[in-house]
C-alpha positions in Angstrom: 0.0 0.0 0.0 1.2 3.5 -0.8 0.0 7.1 -0.7 -0.7 7.1 -4.5 -3.1 4.2 -4.1 -4.8 5.8 -1.1 -5.2 9.1 -3.0 -6.7 7.4 -6.0 -9.0 5.4 -3.7 -10.2 8.5 -2.0 -10.9 10.3 -5.3 -13.0 7.3 -6.5 -14.9 7.5 -3.2 -15.6 11.1 -3.8 -16.6 10.7 -7.4 -18.4 7.3 -7.3 -16.7 6.5 -10.7 -13.3 5.5 -11.8 -13.7 7.5 -15.1 -14.6 10.7 -13.2 -11.8 10.2 -10.7 -9.3 9.7 -13.5 -10.5 12.9 -15.2 -10.1 14.9 -12.0 -6.7 13.4 -11.3 -5.6 14.2 -14.9 -4.5 10.5 -15.5 -5.9 7.6 -17.5 -8.7 5.4 -16.3 -6.6 2.2 -16.6 -4.0 3.7 -14.3 -6.6 4.3 -11.6 -8.2 0.9 -12.1 -4.8 -0.8 -11.8 -3.9 0.9 -8.5 -7.3 0.1 -7.0 -6.9 -3.6 -8.1 -3.4 -3.7 -6.5 -4.8 -2.2 -3.3 -7.7 -4.6 -3.1 -5.3 -7.6 -3.7 -2.9 -6.4 -1.0 -5.7 -5.9 1.5 -7.5 -9.1 0.3 -11.0 -7.5 0.3 -13.3 -5.7 -2.0 -13.5 -1.9 -1.5 -16.3 -1.1 -3.8 -19.5 -2.6 -5.2 -21.4 -1.4 -8.2 -24.9 0.1 -7.8 -26.3 1.2 -11.1 -23.7 3.6 -12.7 -21.9 4.3 -9.5 -19.3 2.6 -7.3 -20.5 2.4 -3.7 -18.0 1.6 -0.9 -18.2 -1.7 0.9 -18.0 -1.7 4.8 -14.2 -2.3 4.3 -14.1 0.6 1.9 -15.8 2.9 4.4 -13.4 1.8 7.1 -10.4 2.4 4.9 -11.8 5.8 3.8 -11.8 7.0 7.4 -8.2 6.0 7.9 -7.1 7.3 4.5 -8.4 10.7 5.2 -6.4 11.0 8.3 -3.2 9.6 6.8 -3.4 11.7 3.6 -4.2 14.8 5.6 -1.1 14.3 7.8 1.0 13.5 4.7 -0.1 16.7 2.8 0.4 18.8 6.0 4.0 17.5 6.5 5.9 20.2 4.6 4.0 22.9 6.5 4.5 21.0 9.8 8.2 20.9 9.2 8.4 24.6 8.5 6.4 25.3 11.6 8.8 23.0 13.6 11.7 25.3 12.6 9.7 28.4 13.4 8.1 29.3 10.1 4.3 28.9 9.8 3.2 29.0 6.1 0.7 27.6 3.7 -2.9 28.1 2.6 -5.8 28.8 5.0 -9.3 28.4 3.5 -11.9 30.4 5.4 -15.6 30.5 5.1 -17.8 33.2 6.7 -21.4 34.4 7.0 -22.5 37.9 5.9 -21.7 39.5 9.3 -18.4 37.8 10.1 -17.0 38.4 6.6 -16.9 42.2 7.4 -16.8 42.5 11.2 -14.7 39.6 12.4 -12.5 38.0 9.7 -10.7 41.0 8.3 -9.2 41.9 11.6 -8.2 38.3 12.3 -6.5 37.9 8.9 -4.7 41.2 9.3 -3.1 40.2 12.6 -2.5 36.6 11.4 -0.5 37.8 8.3 1.4 40.3 10.4 2.6 37.5 12.6 3.0 34.9 9.9 3.6 36.7 6.5 3.8 33.4 4.6 0.3 32.2 5.5 -1.9 32.5 2.4 -5.5 33.0 3.4 -8.5 32.9 1.1 -12.1 33.9 2.1 -15.5 32.9 0.8 -18.8 34.3 2.0 -22.2 32.5 2.1 -24.6 31.3 4.8 -23.2 27.8 5.4 -20.1 25.7 4.6 -20.9 22.5 6.4 -20.3 20.2 3.5 -17.1 22.1 2.6 -15.7 21.4 6.1 -16.7 17.8 5.8 -15.0 17.1 2.5 -11.9 19.1 3.3 -12.3 21.9 0.8 -12.4 24.4 3.8 -10.4 24.7 7.0 -12.6 26.9 9.2 -15.9 28.7 9.1 -16.9 31.8 11.1 -20.6 32.6 11.5 -23.5 33.7 13.6 -24.9 30.4 14.5 -24.7 27.3 16.7 -24.4 23.7 15.4 -26.6 20.8 16.3 -24.6 18.0 14.7 -21.8 15.9 16.2 -19.3 15.4 13.3 -18.1 19.1 13.3 -16.8 21.1 16.2 -18.5 24.4 17.0 -16.6 26.8 19.3 -18.5 29.9 20.6 -16.7 33.2 20.6 -19.1 35.9 21.9 -22.7 36.9 22.1 -24.6 40.0 20.9 -28.1 41.4 21.9 -30.7 42.0 19.2 -32.2 45.5 19.5 -35.2 47.2 18.0 -34.6 50.2 15.6 -37.1 52.6 14.0 -37.1 55.9 12.2 -37.1 59.1 14.3 -40.4 59.8 12.5 -42.0 56.5 13.5 -44.6 56.6 16.3 -42.5 53.9 18.1 -39.8 56.5 18.6 -42.2 58.6 20.7 -43.6 55.7 22.8 -42.8 55.8 26.5 -43.4 52.1 26.6 -43.5 49.7 23.7 -45.7 46.7 24.1 -46.0 43.6 21.8 -49.5 44.8 20.9 -48.1 48.1 19.8 -45.5 46.4 17.6 -48.1 44.4 15.8 -49.6 47.7 14.5 -46.4 48.6 12.5 -44.8 47.1 9.5 -41.9 44.7 10.4 -38.7 44.6 8.3 -37.6 41.1 9.0 -34.1 39.6 8.9 -34.0 36.5 6.6 -30.6 35.3 7.8 -31.8 32.1 9.5 -29.9 32.3 12.8 -31.3 35.8 13.5 -34.8 35.1 12.0 -35.3 31.9 14.0 -34.1 33.6 17.3 -36.5 36.6 16.8 -39.6 34.5 16.0 -38.9 32.0 18.8 -38.7 34.8 21.4 -41.3 37.2 19.8 -43.8 34.9 17.9 -46.3 37.7 17.6 -44.1 39.3 15.0 -44.9 36.5 12.5 -48.4 38.0 12.2 -47.1 41.4 11.4 -47.4 43.1 8.0 -44.0 42.4 6.5 -42.8 45.2 4.3 -39.5 43.5 3.4 -37.3 40.6 4.2 -33.5 40.8 3.7 -30.5 38.8 4.8 -28.4 42.0 4.9 -28.7 44.3 8.0 -27.5 47.3 6.0 -30.6 46.9 3.7 -33.0 46.8 6.6 -31.3 49.9 8.1 -31.9 51.8 4.8 -35.6 51.0 4.8 -35.9 51.9 8.5 -34.2 55.2 7.8 -37.0 56.0 5.3 -39.7 55.2 7.9 -41.0 52.1 6.1 -41.2 50.0 9.2 -39.1 48.9 12.2 -36.5 46.1 12.4 -34.6 44.0 14.9 -30.8 43.9 14.4 -27.6 42.8 16.2 -26.3 45.6 18.5 -22.9 45.6 16.9 -24.4 47.8 14.2 -25.4 50.6 16.7 -22.1 52.4 16.3 -22.6 52.8 12.5 -26.3 53.8 12.3 -27.0 56.6 9.8 -28.9 59.8 10.8 -32.6 59.4 11.3 -32.5 56.1 13.2 -33.9 55.8 16.7 -33.2 52.9 19.2 -36.2 53.1 21.6 -36.0 51.4 25.0 -37.4 47.9 24.3 -35.9 44.6 25.5 -36.3 42.0 22.8 -34.9 39.3 25.0 -32.9 38.0 22.0 -29.2 37.2 21.6 -27.2 35.7 18.8 -23.9 33.9 19.1 -20.8 34.2 16.9 -18.4 31.3 16.7 -16.4 29.1 14.4 -16.6 25.6 13.1 -13.8 23.1 12.2 -13.7 19.4 11.3 -12.0 17.6 14.2 -11.7 14.4 12.1 -9.0 16.0 9.9 -5.5 17.1 10.9 -5.2 20.8 11.7 -2.6 22.4 9.4 -0.2 24.9 11.0 -2.0 27.9 9.5 -5.3 26.7 11.0 -3.7 26.1 14.4 -2.3 29.6 14.2 -5.7 31.1 13.4 -7.4 29.1 16.3 -4.7 30.3 18.7 -5.3 33.9 17.6 -9.1 33.6 18.1 -8.5 32.1 21.6 -6.2 35.0 22.4 -8.7 37.6 21.2 -12.0 36.1 22.5 -11.0 33.8 25.3 -12.1 30.6 23.7 -11.1 27.3 25.4 -8.4 25.1 23.8 -9.6 22.3 21.5 -8.2 18.9 20.6 -6.0 19.2 17.5 -5.0 22.7 18.1 -1.6 21.9 19.6 
């Protein structure tokens, strides 16, 4: 058994086809088939069975895939590990982030990380979720406003923010001495469609689901623009309060809502030196507890 055979085997697992695996590996189909055959002969077991047009792993194939991931991950990290051993952390760091963390959290972290380790090469993608990317090793870490209910990925909380009510200074809500749920149901609600915020708001304030929605947006800055023009009220994270434009009021009303910001990693895969450096920086800045694989 060698690393080439394991690499070809893992690519066939990913593609479900020898032909597609060969195409992605930029080699011929017979070359992949030969290495798979040699691997099965050495292990004295079948690693795949055919189901229609796809190759499906046998129980032995599933077992080997788990071990191959760890072995190949450690093998590919070895050059970076050696550079880190002699005091030089370098290599790629693939970061995913949600719409808030992409602007409010990640830029500061990357700036400090590259100041300390100039040879780290970070890349950033923004969208709501990267769970499958973490599972298939096409991403190293994800920052987001969310928790995580599964058990195959590791979620580490960083900090929490309150959700606050905002309205136009021209809105009747800005003049209320006391805002009640009944009063809120009389005004158009500009709802956050980002799932973590939306679900938190409607769980704590279910009466808002009956409101007359004027707009739904996943971007807080869009909601703020509509509120500024007195088209309704909204509920947003309090980290935006320092950058609100003129004409916005924050009346005294306790929503009882909070959202949590944290990061996700895949504990089943070896942590590269750049990823360990990033986690150490996050721990330093936000006081997160140490996690297995960091050291």
